[in-house]
C-alpha positions as CSV (number, residue, x, y, z in Angstrom):
1,X,-77.0,64.5,176.3
2,X,-76.6,67.3,178.7
3,X,-76.7,70.7,177.1
4,X,-74.9,73.6,178.7
5,X,-76.0,77.1,177.8
6,X,-73.6,79.8,178.7
7,X,-74.1,83.5,178.8
8,X,-72.5,86.7,180.2
9,X,-69.3,87.1,178.2
10,X,-68.3,90.4,176.7
11,X,-65.8,93.2,176.3
12,X,-64.8,94.7,179.6
13,X,-62.2,97.1,181.0
14,X,-59.7,96.3,183.7
15,X,-61.2,96.5,187.1
16,X,-64.7,95.7,185.9
17,X,-67.0,93.0,187.2
18,X,-68.8,90.3,185.2
19,X,-71.0,87.4,185.9
20,X,-71.0,84.3,183.7
21,X,-73.8,81.8,183.9
22,X,-74.2,78.2,182.7
23,X,-77.5,76.3,182.8
24,X,-77.6,72.5,182.4
25,X,-80.5,70.8,180.7
26,X,-81.5,67.6,178.9
27,X,-81.1,65.1,181.7
28,X,-81.6,64.9,185.4
29,X,-78.8,63.9,187.7
30,X,-78.9,63.2,191.4
31,X,-75.4,64.5,191.8
32,X,-72.8,66.2,189.6
33,X,-70.0,68.7,189.5
34,X,-70.1,71.9,187.5
35,X,-67.2,74.2,186.9
36,X,-65.4,76.7,184.6
37,X,-62.3,76.4,182.5
38,X,-60.7,79.0,180.3
39,X,-58.4,79.0,177.3
40,X,-56.5,81.8,175.7
41,X,-55.0,81.5,172.2
42,X,-51.9,79.5,172.2
43,X,-52.4,78.4,175.8
44,X,-53.7,75.2,177.5
45,X,-57.1,75.1,178.9
46,X,-56.9,75.8,182.6
47,X,-59.1,75.3,185.6
48,X,-60.9,78.4,186.9
49,X,-63.4,77.2,189.5
50,X,-65.6,74.2,190.3
51,X,-68.3,73.3,192.8
52,X,-69.3,69.8,193.8
53,X,-72.8,68.7,194.4
54,X,-72.1,68.8,198.1
55,X,-71.1,72.4,197.8
56,X,-67.3,72.2,198.1
57,X,-65.6,74.9,196.0
58,X,-62.2,75.0,194.4
59,X,-60.4,77.7,192.6
60,X,-57.4,78.1,190.4
61,X,-54.4,79.7,192.0
62,X,-54.7,82.8,189.9
63,X,-58.1,83.7,191.2
64,X,-56.8,84.9,194.6
65,X,-60.2,86.0,195.9
66,X,-61.3,87.8,192.8
67,X,-63.7,85.2,191.5
68,X,-66.6,83.4,193.2
69,X,-68.4,80.3,192.0
70,X,-71.9,79.6,193.2
71,X,-75.0,77.7,192.1
72,X,-78.7,77.7,191.9
73,X,-79.8,74.1,192.4
74,X,-83.4,74.6,191.3
75,X,-82.2,75.9,187.9
76,X,-79.2,73.5,187.6
77,X,-77.2,76.7,187.0
78,X,-73.7,77.6,188.0
79,X,-72.4,81.2,188.1
80,X,-69.0,82.7,188.0
81,X,-68.8,86.1,189.5
82,X,-65.6,87.8,188.3
83,X,-64.4,91.0,190.0
84,X,-61.3,93.1,189.5
85,X,-60.9,91.8,186.0
86,X,-57.4,92.0,184.5
87,X,-56.3,91.8,180.8
88,X,-54.7,88.4,181.5
89,X,-58.2,87.1,182.3
90,X,-59.0,87.5,178.6
91,X,-59.9,84.0,177.3
92,X,-62.8,81.8,176.1
93,X,-64.5,80.6,179.2
94,X,-66.1,77.1,179.1
95,X,-68.7,75.6,181.4
96,X,-68.1,72.0,182.2
97,X,-70.3,69.2,183.7
98,X,-69.2,66.0,185.4
99,X,-71.9,63.5,186.4
100,X,-72.0,61.2,189.4
101,X,-71.0,61.4,193.0
102,X,-67.6,62.6,192.2
103,X,-65.3,65.4,193.3
104,X,-64.1,68.5,191.5
105,X,-61.3,67.8,189.1
106,X,-58.7,70.2,187.8
107,X,-58.3,68.1,184.6
108,X,-60.6,69.0,181.7
109,X,-60.5,65.3,180.5
110,X,-62.5,64.3,183.6
111,X,-65.6,66.2,182.5
112,X,-68.4,64.7,180.5
113,X,-70.0,67.7,178.8
114,X,-68.9,71.2,177.7
115,X,-70.6,74.4,176.7
116,X,-69.6,76.2,173.5
117,X,-67.6,78.8,175.3
118,X,-68.1,82.5,175.9
119,X,-65.5,85.1,175.1
120,X,-64.4,87.4,177.8
121,X,-62.1,90.2,176.7
122,X,-60.6,92.6,179.2
123,X,-58.8,95.7,177.9
124,X,-56.6,98.1,179.8
């Protein structure tokens, strides 16, 4: 299996910046999609950002320029840079992996592997 190791979550204040990282290991793939979802208590898991193997990026509507996804191919690692954090960003953030020559999907069911999640809490 592919193992996804996340890091970077924590307790932040509104307006702060934070970078999440997710490293994939355990299997080599020639092409894949990696992305981020988030889920707050009582809410559905929602798409945050994704990047295809070809480098095409997609963002959830709520991002509005605040977040940036990028990757380090040599490390099989994807990052989520979050700026201007808001209390409504509070959620568990999950790294997701989709293998194959496929595009970024907004549906969590399309992804093959998931990280354990990292908590991001933003206070006012």
